[in-house]
VOBA-1610 file (N, C-alpha, C; in pm, whole numbers, padded with zeros to 5 digits, always signed):
BEGIN
Met+00758+16607+00638Met+00847+16486+00629Met+00879+16441+00788Ala+00903+16509+00858Ala+00915+16463+01019Ala+00788+16397+01078Ser+00674+16441+01035Ser+00568+16345+01074Ser+00572+16198+01016Thr+00608+16202+00878Thr+00609+16077+00824Thr+00705+15985+00894Trp+00800+16017+00920Trp+00928+15963+00996Trp+00884+15893+01141Leu+00808+16001+01212Leu+00728+15977+01314Leu+00647+15855+01310Gly+00548+15889+01223Gly+00457+15763+01197Gly+00536+15646+01178Val+00620+15611+01089Val+00706+15503+01062Val+00745+15443+01188Ile+00818+15543+01269Ile+00875+15468+01413Ile+00752+15445+01502Leu+00659+15502+01513Leu+00549+15476+01581Leu+00480+15329+01551Ile+00438+15333+01441Ile+00366+15217+01404Ile+00491+15086+01371Gly+00606+15115+01358Gly+00715+15016+01364Gly+00716+14961+01509Phe+00708+15053+01584Phe+00713+15007+01728Phe+00590+14936+01774Leu+00464+14979+01729Leu+00346+14886+01773Leu+00364+14729+01705Val+00402+14750+01582Val+00423+14595+01506Val+00524+14530+01552Gly+00637+14575+01589Gly+00730+14503+01661Gly+00667+14463+01823Leu+00594+14535+01883Leu+00551+14478+02011Leu+00464+14331+01991Leu+00376+14396+01869Leu+00256+14266+01869Leu+00332+14159+01807Ala+00434+14176+01770Ala+00507+14039+01671Ala+00594+13966+01791Arg+00628+14026+01903Arg+00711+14001+02009Arg+00613+13935+02094Ala+00499+13968+02081Ala+00380+13904+02213Ala+00323+13779+02127Ile+00320+13789+02005Ile+00271+13657+01927Ile+00366+13538+01935Ser+00479+13566+01892Ser+00589+13462+01907Ser+00683+13495+02023Ser+00625+13472+02140Ser+00699+13493+02283Ser+00819+13383+02287Asp+00936+13445+02285Asp+01045+13346+02310Asp+01152+13440+02383Pro+01235+13371+02476Pro+01337+13457+02565Pro+01444+13521+02469Arg+01436+13433+02351Arg+01560+13471+02265Arg+01528+13588+02168Asn+01416+13639+02195Asn+01359+13761+02104Asn+01433+13885+02116Pro+01473+13986+02034Pro+01549+14087+02080Pro+01459+14182+02174Gln+01514+14238+02281Gln+01483+14325+02378Gln+01508+14446+02369Gly+01420+14558+02411Gly+01418+14694+02420Gly+01359+14757+02326Cys+01335+14899+02329Cys+01281+14980+02240Cys+01337+15003+02097Leu+01463+15013+02107Leu+01512+15030+01963Leu+01500+14901+01880Leu+01514+14792+01938Leu+01527+14680+01874Leu+01386+14637+01823Thr+01298+14667+01926Thr+01133+14648+01873Thr+01103+14709+01765Thr+01138+14844+01785Thr+01102+14933+01677Thr+01159+14879+01525Phe+01297+14882+01517Phe+01365+14851+01420Phe+01325+14696+01365Leu+01271+14592+01458Leu+01210+14475+01421Leu+01067+14516+01328Gly+00989+14575+01378Gly+00869+14633+01297Gly+00894+14704+01187Ile+00984+14788+01172Ile+01026+14854+01041Ile+01085+14753+00943Val+01159+14675+00975Val+01234+14564+00878Val+01127+14470+00848Gly+01021+14409+00951Gly+00927+14336+00922Gly+00829+14379+00806Ala+00801+14533+00813Ala+00712+14581+00715Ala+00802+14581+00584Ala+00889+14629+00567Ala+00991+14629+00431Ala+00997+14507+00400Leu+01005+14408+00485Leu+01018+14255+00406Leu+00909+14220+00360Phe+00774+14233+00421Phe+00651+14189+00377Phe+00626+14285+00258Thr+00636+14394+00235Thr+00617+14468+00115Thr+00685+14423+00010Trp+00800+14406+00029Trp+00911+14337-00100Trp+00847+14201-00130Leu+00801+14125-00034Leu+00763+13960-00070Leu+00635+13986-00127Gly+00553+14069-00094Gly+00422+14120-00141Gly+00420+14166-00269Gln+00525+14240-00339Gln+00519+14288-00461Gln+00605+14182-00533Phe+00694+14098-00488Phe+00753+13988-00548Phe+00649+13896-00595Ala+00547+13854-00511Ala+00451+13759-00535Ala+00338+13810-00604Gly+00318+13941-00637Gly+00215+14007-00708Gly+00089+14069-00617Leu+00102+14053-00471Leu-00009+14086-00393Leu-00007+14243-00399Tyr+00107+14306-00419Tyr+00101+14447-00400Tyr+00160+14514-00550Ala+00120+14611-00592Ala+00165+14688-00708Ala+00291+14779-00686Lys+00360+14809-00767Lys+00469+14921-00723Lys+00456+15041-00656Gly+00492+15041-00547Gly+00435+15201-00472Gly+00353+15153-00365Glu+00289+15038-00353Glu+00200+14999-00230Glu+00297+14938-00148Tyr+00222+14950+00000Tyr+00304+14902+00103Tyr+00205+14810+00193Ala+00274+14716+00236Ala+00226+14616+00346Ala+00133+14705+00437Gly+00012+14657+00457Gly-00072+14697+00573Gly-00016+14689+00737Phe-00099+14681+00824Phe-00063+14647+00942Phe-00050+14525+00970Ile-00123+14429+00929Ile-00096+14310+00949Ile-00028+14194+00866Gly+00008+14289+00741Gly+00103+14214+00667Gly+00261+14252+00734Ser+00270+14375+00809Ser+00399+14438+00854Ser+00414+14315+01011Val+00300+14314+01063Val+00313+14208+01168Val+00359+14067+01121Ile+00311+14002+00999Ile+00346+13886+00961Ile+00487+13903+00921Gly+00547+14011+00850Gly+00710+14009+00818Gly+00762+14029+00922Ala+00726+14100+01052Ala+00827+14096+01176Ala+00822+13969+01228Val+00712+13884+01222Val+00726+13752+01276Val+00805+13662+01194Ile+00832+13691+01060Ile+00915+13601+00988Ile+01046+13665+01011Val+01068+13792+01049Val+01201+13842+01103Val+01262+13760+01247Leu+01148+13753+01308Leu+01201+13709+01429Leu+01230+13548+01423Ala+01157+13486+01335Ala+01204+13339+01317Ala+01347+13324+01247Ile+01377+13424+01162Ile+01511+13435+01135Ile+01618+13462+01233Trp+01590+13540+01317Trp+01663+13595+01433Trp+01685+13476+01503Arg+01600+13386+01562Arg+01608+13272+01629Arg+01689+13195+01576Ala+01646+13151+01423Ala+01727+13069+01343Ala+01906+13102+01381Leu+01936+13229+01348Leu+02080+13280+01364Leu+02127+13282+01485Val+02044+13316+01628Val+02097+13331+01735Val+02115+13178+01793Gly+02020+13075+01747Gly+02032+12945+01815Gly+01979+12904+01952Asn+02051+12829+02016Asn+02011+12810+02153Asn+02126+12846+02231Lys+02175+12965+02264Lys+02289+13032+02329Lys+02239+13042+02459
//
């Protein structure tokens, strides 16, 4: 169980880093915890969107590339909410 959560956290961090590198913007969330959270939420979002669109069956999860796409979508939503402050 602990190794599963550790894997989720590590992959989430890598996905978050890659998404922040792809869409470099000074308004992106900063820090290790927010980067990890970004990756995990992006994976969950793309899994849900993929299941809704019929790309994934119930119980299937988004892969690494899908998780990065989901994280980039989360970053776009973040920038829309934060605005030009």
